[in-house]
C-alpha positions in Angstrom: 0.0 0.0 0.0 1.3 3.4 -0.9 0.4 5.3 2.2 1.2 2.8 4.9 0.5 3.8 8.5 3.4 4.2 10.9 4.3 4.8 14.5 5.3 8.4 15.4 8.7 7.2 16.7 10.5 4.8 18.9 8.5 5.3 22.1 5.2 4.6 20.2 6.5 1.5 18.6 8.0 0.2 21.9 4.9 0.8 23.9 2.6 -0.7 21.3 4.8 -3.7 20.7 5.3 -4.2 24.4 1.5 -3.9 25.0 1.0 -6.6 22.4 3.6 -8.8 24.2 2.0 -7.9 27.7 -1.3 -9.9 27.8 -3.0 -12.8 29.4 0.3 -14.8 28.9 2.0 -12.6 31.5 -0.7 -12.0 34.0 -2.4 -15.4 33.8 -0.1 -18.1 32.4 3.3 -17.0 33.6 2.5 -17.2 37.4 0.9 -20.7 37.3 3.8 -22.0 35.1 6.4 -20.5 37.5 4.5 -22.2 40.3 4.3 -25.5 38.5 8.0 -25.7 37.5 9.8 -24.7 40.7 9.3 -21.0 41.1 12.7 -19.4 40.9 14.0 -22.2 38.7 11.5 -21.5 36.0 12.1 -17.7 36.4 15.9 -18.1 35.8 15.4 -20.5 32.8 12.8 -18.0 31.3 15.1 -15.1 31.7 17.9 -16.9 29.8 15.4 -18.0 27.1 14.1 -14.4 26.7 17.6 -12.9 26.0 18.5 -15.6 23.6 15.6 -17.3 21.8 13.2 -14.5 22.3 15.6 -11.9 21.2 16.6 -13.8 18.0 13.0 -14.5 16.9 11.7 -11.0 17.7 14.7 -9.4 15.8 13.9 -11.6 12.8 10.2 -10.8 12.7 10.5 -7.0 13.2 13.3 -6.7 10.7 11.3 -8.7 8.1 8.3 -6.4 8.6 10.3 -3.2 8.4 12.3 -4.3 5.4 9.3 -5.3 3.3 6.8 -2.8 4.7 4.2 -5.5 4.5 2.1 -7.7 6.9 3.0 -11.3 7.4 1.0 -12.7 4.4 3.0 -10.6 1.9 6.3 -10.1 3.7 7.8 -13.6 3.5 6.7 -14.0 -0.1 8.3 -10.7 -1.2 11.7 -11.8 0.1 11.4 -15.4 -1.3 8.4 -16.5 -3.3 8.9 -20.1 -2.2 7.9 -19.1 1.4 4.5 -17.6 0.5 3.0 -20.5 2.5 4.7 -19.3 5.6 3.0 -15.9 5.4 -0.4 -17.7 5.1 0.3 -19.9 8.1 1.4 -16.9 10.2 -1.7 -15.0 9.2 -3.9 -17.9 10.3 -2.6 -17.9 13.8 -4.1 -14.4 14.9 -7.3 -15.2 12.9 -7.7 -18.3 15.1 -6.6 -16.7 18.4 -8.4 -13.4 18.3 -12.0 -14.7 18.7 -11.4 -16.9 21.6 -8.9 -14.4 23.2 -11.8 -11.9 23.1 -14.1 -14.4 24.8 -11.6 -14.6 27.7 -11.3 -10.8 27.6 -15.0 -10.6 28.2 -14.7 -12.9 31.3 -12.1 -10.4 32.7 -14.3 -7.4 32.2 -17.1 -9.3 34.0 -15.0 -10.1 36.9 -13.8 -6.5 37.1 -17.4 -5.2 37.5 -18.2 -7.9 40.0 -15.3 -6.8 42.3 -16.0 -3.1 41.6 -19.6 -3.6 42.8 -18.5 -5.4 46.0 -19.1 -9.0 44.9 -15.9 -10.6 46.1 -17.7 -13.1 48.3 -19.9 -14.2 45.4 -17.0 -14.5 43.0 -15.2 -16.7 45.5 -18.0 -19.3 45.4 -16.9 -22.8 44.2 -19.4 -22.8 41.4 -19.4 -19.1 40.4 -17.0 -19.4 37.4 -18.6 -22.5 36.0 -22.0 -21.1 36.4 -21.0 -17.9 34.6 -19.2 -19.5 31.6 -21.8 -22.2 31.3 -24.5 -19.7 30.5 -25.6 -18.5 27.1 -26.3 -14.8 26.9 -24.2 -13.2 29.6 -20.9 -14.7 28.4 -21.8 -13.6 24.9 -22.7 -10.0 26.1 -19.2 -9.6 27.8 -17.5 -11.0 24.7 -19.3 -8.4 22.6 -18.3 -5.6 24.8 -14.6 -6.6 24.7 -14.6 -7.2 21.0 -16.3 -3.9 20.4 -13.9 -1.9 22.4 -11.0 -3.6 20.5 -12.6 -2.8 17.2 -13.1 0.9 17.9 -9.4 1.4 19.0 -8.2 -0.4 15.8 -10.6 1.6 13.7 -8.9 4.8 14.9 -5.7 3.7 13.2 -2.0 3.1 14.2 -1.0 6.5 15.5 -4.3 7.9 16.7 -5.7 4.6 18.0 -3.1 1.9 18.8 -0.2 4.1 19.8 -2.3 6.7 21.7 -4.1 4.0 23.7 -0.9 2.2 24.4 0.7 5.3 25.7 -2.2 5.7 28.1 -2.7 2.1 29.2 0.8 0.8 29.6 2.0 3.3 32.3 -1.2 2.7 34.3 -0.7 -1.1 33.8 2.8 -0.8 35.3 1.7 1.3 38.2 -1.2 -1.1 39.1 1.1 -4.1 38.8 3.7 -2.5 41.2 1.0 -1.4 43.7 -0.7 -4.7 43.9 2.6 -6.5 44.2 3.7 -4.4 47.1 0.4 -4.8 48.8 0.5 -8.7 48.4 4.0 -8.7 49.8 2.9 -7.0 53.0 0.6 -10.0 53.8 1.6 -12.2 56.8 3.6 -15.2 55.3 4.1 -13.6 51.9 7.9 -13.6 52.3 7.9 -17.5 52.2 6.0 -17.2 48.9 8.5 -14.7 47.6 11.3 -17.0 48.4 9.6 -19.8 46.6 9.2 -17.6 43.6 12.7 -16.0 43.2 15.0 -18.7 44.7 16.2 -21.1 42.0 16.5 -24.8 43.0 18.9 -26.3 40.5 17.6 -29.7 41.2 14.2 -28.7 39.6 15.9 -27.9 36.2 14.6 -30.4 33.7 13.7 -30.8 30.1 10.1 -30.0 31.0 11.1 -26.7 32.6 13.1 -25.6 29.6 10.4 -26.5 27.1 7.7 -24.9 29.2 9.8 -21.6 29.5 10.4 -21.5 25.8 6.8 -22.3 25.0 5.8 -19.4 27.3 8.0 -17.1 25.2 5.6 -17.5 22.2 2.5 -17.0 24.3 4.0 -14.0 26.2 6.1 -12.2 23.5 3.6 -12.2 20.5 6.1 -14.3 18.4 5.1 -16.5 15.5 1.7 -15.0 14.8 2.5 -12.2 12.4 2.1 -9.4 15.0 5.8 -8.3 15.2 6.0 -8.5 11.4 3.1 -6.2 11.1 4.3 -3.8 13.8 7.7 -3.9 12.2 6.1 -2.8 8.9 4.9 0.3 10.7 8.3 1.1 12.2 10.3 4.1 10.9 13.6 3.4 9.2 15.5 5.7 11.5 14.3 3.9 14.7 17.0 1.7 16.4 15.6 -1.8 15.9 17.9 -3.7 18.2 17.4 -1.4 21.2 13.7 -1.3 20.6 13.5 -5.1 20.8 15.7 -5.1 23.9 13.3 -2.6 25.5 10.2 -4.7 24.5 11.8 -7.8 26.1 12.6 -5.9 29.3 9.1 -4.5 29.5 7.5 -7.8 28.8 9.6 -9.8 31.3 9.3 -7.1 34.0 5.5 -7.3 33.8 5.6 -11.1 33.8 7.8 -11.0 37.0 5.4 -8.5 38.7 2.5 -10.8 37.8 4.3 -13.6 39.7 4.8 -11.2 42.6 1.1 -10.3 42.6 -0.1 -13.9 42.3 2.4 -16.4 43.9 3.0 -14.8 47.4 -0.7 -14.1 47.8 -1.8 -17.6 46.8 1.0 -19.1 48.9 -0.4 -17.3 52.0 -4.0 -18.3 51.2 -3.1 -22.0 50.6 -0.5 -22.3 53.4 2.0 -23.2 50.6 -0.1 -26.1 49.2 1.5 -27.0 45.8 -1.8 -28.3 44.5 -3.3 -24.8 44.9 -0.2 -23.0 43.7 -0.1 -25.2 40.5 -3.8 -25.0 39.8 -3.2 -24.0 36.2 -5.7 -22.0 34.0 -8.2 -22.0 36.9 -5.9 -19.8 38.9 -7.2 -16.4 37.7 -10.9 -17.1 37.7 -11.3 -19.6 40.5 -8.4 -19.5 43.0 -7.6 -15.7 43.0 -11.2 -14.5 43.7 -11.0 -16.7 46.9 -7.6 -15.1 47.7 -9.0 -11.6 47.3 -12.1 -12.4 49.3 -9.8 -13.5 52.2 -8.0 -10.2 52.2 -8.8 -6.9 53.9 -9.9 -4.5 51.1 -10.4 -7.6 48.9 -12.9 -6.0 46.7 -10.6 -3.0 45.9 -7.6 -5.2 45.3 -9.6 -7.6 43.1 -11.1 -4.7 41.1 -7.6 -3.2 40.6 -6.1 -6.6 39.6 -8.8 -7.2 37.0 -8.5 -3.7 35.7 -4.8 -4.4 35.1 -5.8 -7.7 33.4 -8.3 -5.8 31.2 -5.6 -3.3 30.0 -3.2 -6.2 29.4 -5.7 -8.2 27.5 -6.8 -5.2 25.4 -3.3 -4.2 24.3 -2.9 -7.8 23.1 -6.2 -8.1 21.4 -5.6 -4.8 19.7 -2.4 -6.2 18.1 -4.1 -9.4 17.2 -7.0 -7.5 15.3 -4.5 -5.0 13.8 -2.5 -7.8 12.4 -5.5 -9.4 10.8 -6.8 -6.0 9.5 -3.4 -5.2 8.0 -3.4 -8.7 6.2 -6.7 -8.0 4.6 -5.8 -4.4 3.7 -2.6 -5.6 2.0 -4.2 -8.5 0.3 -7.4 -6.8 -1.0 -6.5 -3.1 -0.7 -9.6 -2.4 1.5 -10.0 0.8 3.5 -9.3 0.5 7.3 -12.9 0.9 8.0 -14.1 -1.9 5.6 -11.3 -4.3 7.0 -12.2 -3.5 10.6 -15.9 -4.3 10.1 -15.1 -7.5 8.3 -12.6 -8.7 10.9 -15.0 -7.8 13.8 -17.8 -9.8 12.2 -15.5 -12.6 11.4 -14.2 -12.7 15.0 -17.8 -12.6 16.3 -18.9 -15.6 14.2 -15.8 -17.5 15.1 -16.0 -16.5 18.8 -19.5 -17.6 19.5 -18.8 -21.3 19.5 -15.9 -20.7 22.0 -18.1 -18.7 24.2 -20.9 -21.3 24.1 -18.5 -24.2 24.4 -18.9 -24.3 28.2 -22.6 -24.3 28.1 -25.0 -25.1 25.2 -22.1 -26.5 23.1 -20.3 -28.3 25.8 -21.1 -31.6 24.2 -18.5 -30.8 21.5 -15.1 -32.0 22.7 -11.9 -33.5 21.3 -9.3 -35.3 23.4 -11.0 -33.9 26.5 -10.9 -30.3 25.3 -13.6 -27.8 24.9 -14.0 -25.7 21.7 -12.0 -22.9 23.2 -9.3 -25.3 24.3 -9.2 -26.8 20.9 -8.6 -23.4 19.3 -5.9 -22.7 21.8 -4.2 -26.0 21.2 -4.2 -25.6 17.4 -2.9 -22.1 17.5 -0.4 -22.1 20.4 0.8 -25.7 20.6 0.8 -26.6 16.9 0.8 -23.7 14.5 3.0 -21.2 16.4 6.0 -23.7 16.8 5.6 -24.6 13.1 5.6 -20.9 12.0 8.6 -20.1 14.2 10.5 -23.1 12.9 10.0 -22.2 9.3 10.9 -18.6 10.1 14.2 -19.8 11.4 14.8 -21.9 8.2 13.7 -19.0 6.1 16.1 -16.5 7.7 19.0 -19.0 8.4 19.3 -20.8 5.0 17.3 -18.9 2.3 17.3 -15.1 2.7 20.3 -15.4 5.0 21.0 -13.8 8.5 22.9 -11.0 6.8 19.7 -9.7 5.2 18.3 -9.2 8.7 21.5 -7.9 10.1 21.6 -5.2 7.3 18.1 -4.0 8.2 19.0 -3.9 11.9 22.0 -1.8 11.2 20.1 0.7 9.0 19.4 3.2 11.8 23.0 3.5 13.3 25.3 0.9 11.7 25.4 -1.3 14.7 24.1 -4.7 15.6 25.7 -5.7 18.9 24.0 -9.1 19.1 24.6 -10.2 15.5 26.8 -13.3 16.4 24.2 -14.5 19.0 21.4 -13.9 16.5 23.0 -15.8 13.7 23.9 -18.9 15.9 20.5 -19.0 17.5 18.4 -18.5 14.4 20.3 -21.1 12.3 21.3 -23.8 14.6 19.8 -23.8 18.1 16.3 -22.4 18.0 15.0 -24.8 15.2 15.9 -27.9 17.3 14.2 -26.6 20.4 11.1 -25.7 18.3 10.7 -29.3 17.1 11.0 -30.4 20.7 8.2 -28.0 21.8 6.0 -29.1 18.9 6.5 -32.8 19.6 6.1 -32.4 23.4 3.0 -30.1 23.1 1.2 -32.5 20.8 2.2 -35.6 22.7 1.1 -34.1 26.1 -2.3 -33.0 24.6 -2.9 -36.4 23.1 -1.8 -38.2 26.2 0.8 -40.3 24.2 3.7 -39.5 26.6 4.9 -36.6 28.8 8.4 -35.2 28.6 
């Protein structure tokens, strides 16, 4: 497209891209994985993964986007026509994720208003969450609200919508995360939870821990779903690409760390250190945490602040998902932003309804013990994202060449400090780990074996 949108500068790009990375993966998934895989041990492994694997993949995706000025579906093909399929695969990932992500976003808004209205005790009920998601019209209503807010922001455009909202929401998100973390650490017994969270136990290091940490990178840092390619295409040529990626990593990892500080010490106190409660998985946010907040002094206020934080995190990610899809259709069919936004919103509505109803009227539809929403999550996160990331490594490492990416990185100031690390990781190390992640994810879901 001739008049492609762009961010106003480095700050706008970093905050928008960091906003995309900071989502439910940080606030919801990171704490329960940290609890499940040894607390400080998982944290240490994740940090190592972020500055090696995460850095290399994000550099590659952002550079491809900026070099081509295209969204994922056209970017790969423009550099090598043999890899047109990779752009299609990358484009399908956000198309699958965005609808069910918006369903979960609707749940978060619901819980925010429950706590805001003083309903902590009700939300802490054993059957409250299952009763809510098992309904028909109420979950659909909250899903529509979340989807509508996302669509309006994307409709406003890159600079006036995405960038402006990111500059507003991200500082508030950070302040809320710090404030809630400090409050949770003042609870009696919280220091034991803090020690569990930050103190590595090297005996806990295993193949499962490493694969879980790397798998979290994709979920947390918006990799392998076309988002960073799209945002890279909006990046100005004079913006320092390498330092921008480093800042996004720092921001994303810091929020994930703060999420753990908010959740793990508080749950540790509530459960008396019971590992079964700490490692309760996806139910942690909507089942366990409401019980934790209800047991606190000022529980309604803390719960409302927490779910407001999660709303902001979920919105910044859903905005990037929708913008990526809008950009794909605009590049492919040369539609106006308004037409593309309307089409994508309707598409997400149609695709999201089954996920919303999958815990109620459509709960009879399952596969391998998974609901409709779980199936969509499995296909996108456990299967397609590792495949897209693997072929991106092959594409950069052996076809267009790492030097092509390095030249784009050096465009702004002539430097690429991490070039040697990037080259080794993208060609030789990352692809091997991606194959292991794909095999283990599918095997675990199917119940064949567990690594």
